[in-house]
C-alpha positions as a Markdown table, in Angstrom:
| # | Residue | x | y | z |
|---|---|---|---|---|
| 1 | Met | -0.2 | 0.0 | 0.0 |
| 2 | Ser | 1.6 | 3.4 | -0.9 |
| 3 | Arg | 1.1 | 6.6 | 0.6 |
| 4 | Asn | -1.7 | 8.2 | -1.9 |
| 5 | Glu | -3.4 | 4.8 | -1.0 |
| 6 | Met | -4.1 | 5.6 | 2.8 |
| 7 | Thr | -6.6 | 7.0 | 4.3 |
| 8 | Ser | -6.6 | 10.7 | 6.2 |
| 9 | Ala | -7.2 | 8.0 | 9.6 |
| 10 | Met | -4.1 | 5.7 | 8.5 |
| 11 | Leu | -2.1 | 9.1 | 8.0 |
| 12 | Lys | -3.0 | 10.8 | 11.5 |
| 13 | Tyr | -2.3 | 7.6 | 13.6 |
| 14 | Leu | 1.0 | 7.2 | 12.0 |
| 15 | Lys | 2.1 | 11.2 | 12.3 |
| 16 | Val | 1.2 | 10.5 | 16.1 |
| 17 | Leu | 3.0 | 7.6 | 16.7 |
| 18 | Lys | 6.4 | 9.3 | 15.4 |
| 19 | Glu | 5.4 | 12.5 | 17.7 |
| 20 | Ile | 4.8 | 10.4 | 20.9 |
| 21 | Asp | 7.8 | 7.6 | 20.5 |
| 22 | Pro | 10.5 | 9.6 | 17.9 |
| 23 | Ala | 13.0 | 7.0 | 19.3 |
| 24 | Gly | 11.2 | 4.3 | 18.2 |
| 25 | Arg | 11.3 | 2.3 | 20.9 |
| 26 | Gly | 7.6 | 1.2 | 20.7 |
| 27 | Ile | 4.4 | 2.9 | 22.8 |
| 28 | Arg | 1.1 | 1.0 | 23.8 |
| 29 | Ser | -1.9 | 0.9 | 22.2 |
| 30 | Ile | -3.3 | 2.4 | 25.5 |
| 31 | Glu | -0.6 | 6.1 | 24.9 |
| 32 | Ile | -2.4 | 6.0 | 21.3 |
| 33 | Ala | -6.2 | 6.1 | 22.2 |
| 34 | Arg | -5.4 | 9.0 | 24.7 |
| 35 | Ala | -3.0 | 11.0 | 22.5 |
| 36 | Leu | -5.9 | 10.5 | 19.9 |
| 37 | Gln | -9.0 | 10.7 | 22.1 |
| 38 | Val | -10.4 | 7.8 | 21.2 |
| 39 | Ser | -11.2 | 3.9 | 22.7 |
| 40 | Arg | -8.8 | 1.6 | 22.5 |
| 41 | Ser | -11.1 | -0.6 | 20.3 |
| 42 | Ser | -10.7 | 1.9 | 17.7 |
| 43 | Val | -6.7 | 1.8 | 18.0 |
| 44 | His | -6.8 | -2.2 | 17.8 |
| 45 | Thr | -8.5 | -2.1 | 14.6 |
| 46 | Met | -6.2 | 0.4 | 13.0 |
| 47 | Met | -3.2 | -1.2 | 14.4 |
| 48 | Asp | -4.3 | -4.2 | 12.4 |
| 49 | Arg | -4.8 | -2.4 | 9.2 |
| 50 | Leu | -1.3 | -0.9 | 9.7 |
| 51 | Asn | 0.1 | -3.9 | 10.7 |
| 52 | Asp | -1.7 | -5.5 | 7.6 |
| 53 | Ser | -0.2 | -2.7 | 5.4 |
| 54 | Gly | 3.3 | -3.3 | 7.0 |
| 55 | Cys | 3.4 | 0.4 | 8.3 |
| 56 | Val | 3.9 | -0.7 | 12.3 |
| 57 | Val | 4.5 | -4.2 | 14.1 |
| 58 | Lys | 2.6 | -5.4 | 16.6 |
| 59 | Gly | 4.3 | -6.9 | 19.6 |
| 60 | His | 3.7 | -8.2 | 22.9 |
| 61 | Tyr | 1.6 | -6.3 | 25.3 |
| 62 | Gly | -0.1 | -3.9 | 22.7 |
| 63 | Ile | 3.3 | -2.3 | 22.2 |
| 64 | Val | 3.3 | -1.1 | 18.8 |
| 65 | Tyr | 6.4 | -0.4 | 16.8 |
| 66 | Leu | 6.8 | 1.7 | 13.4 |
| 67 | Thr | 8.0 | 0.1 | 10.5 |
| 68 | Glu | 10.2 | 2.2 | 8.3 |
| 69 | Lys | 7.5 | 2.3 | 5.7 |
| 70 | Gly | 5.3 | 3.6 | 8.4 |
| 71 | Met | 8.0 | 6.4 | 9.4 |
| 72 | Ala | 8.6 | 7.5 | 5.7 |
| 73 | Ala | 4.4 | 7.7 | 5.4 |
| 74 | Ala | 4.4 | 9.6 | 8.7 |
| 75 | Glu | 7.0 | 11.9 | 7.5 |
| 76 | Gly | 5.6 | 12.4 | 4.3 |
């Protein structure tokens, strides 16, 4: 999925991930939910979509990591 094929919501999540975790150490889904003021289930759904598109990797305990592809989309 190219950046042009991403929805504005997907890009919004990626930008927030980059802002909250610029060092790429991983961030918990609850922190994303708080930053965006959305429910945890909304974050879970979006993280599944972003994981499927190769923009994030979901780790143990709900920790999410931006991939190089996700970082490039967030910066673009």
